[in-house]
N, C-alpha and C positions, 0 to 999 in steps of 0.2 A: 597690612591689608588696606587700611585707609589711605596710606601714601600712594599705593598702586592705583586705586580708584581715582584719587585726586589728580595724579599725573596723567592718567588716561583721559580724564575729563578735560584737563587743560589742553592736551594735544588735540582732542577732537574740536574744542572751541577754536583754537588757532587754525586748524585745518579748514574749518567752515568759513572763518573770516577770510583766510587767504584765498580759498576757492571762489567765494563770491566776489571778492575784490578783483581777482584775475579775470573772471568772467566779464565783469563790468568794464574793465579797462580794454579787453580785447574787443568787446562789442562796440564800444565807443570808437575805437580805432578803425574798425571795419566800416562803421557808419561814415566816418570822416573820409575814408578812402573812396567810398561810393560818391559822396558829395563832391569831392574834388574832380572825379572823373566826369560826373554829370555836368558840372560847371564848365569844364573844358569843352565838352561836346556842345553845350549851349552857346558858348562864346564863338565857336566856329560857325554855328548856324546863324548867329547874329551878324557875323562878318559877311556870310553869304547873302543875307538879306540886305545889308547895307550896300553891298556891291551890286544889288539888283539881279543876282543870278538865281536866287531862290524866291519864287513868287507865289508858291502855294501856301495854304494854311498849315499843312503838315509837311515838315521837312524830314524825310527819312535819312537814316544813316547811309543808305545806298546812294542817295543823291549827293551827300557830302563826300562820299568816297569817289564817286564818278567825277565830281567837279574838282577834286584834288585838295579839298579842305581838310580832310582827315585820312589817315591810314586806318586799316582795320583796327577797331577798338576791342580791348579785352576787359572783361569784368575783373577788377583787382582782387576780388574775394574768391570767385570760383575758377578763375583763370580760363574761362571759356569766352569765345568771341560773342559779342552782342549780335543779336539777330539784325540783319540788314533792314528789316521792316520796322524796327524800333524808330521812333520819331520824336521830333521836337515840335511843340505847338504852343500857342499863346492861350493861357488860362488866367482869368482875373488880372489882366494887364501884366502878366509875368510869364516868361518862357519856362516851360517844364519839359523834361525828358521823360518819355513814356517807353519803358522797356517791354518789348514783346518777346515772350519766351518761345 
């Protein structure tokens, strides 16, 4: 009886460790996917600004689509298209992507 309880306890401990580790790895991977996608969008906005085609404070994805800098962008996690009203703006001397749902 003691061997059964010890075996079940060990299985539960390894399952918990494996579950938490898997959750953390998947979560970090998803965060990195979002970061890469946002950096790609920001780089295209910077290109538009440098070529003096985007002169407003907020640069929407629709503007970048219309000017040919980007094709329709998909959120890598949800596989849904980003809202065209999502925009890139300058905050604290750094460009940031603001997603509108």
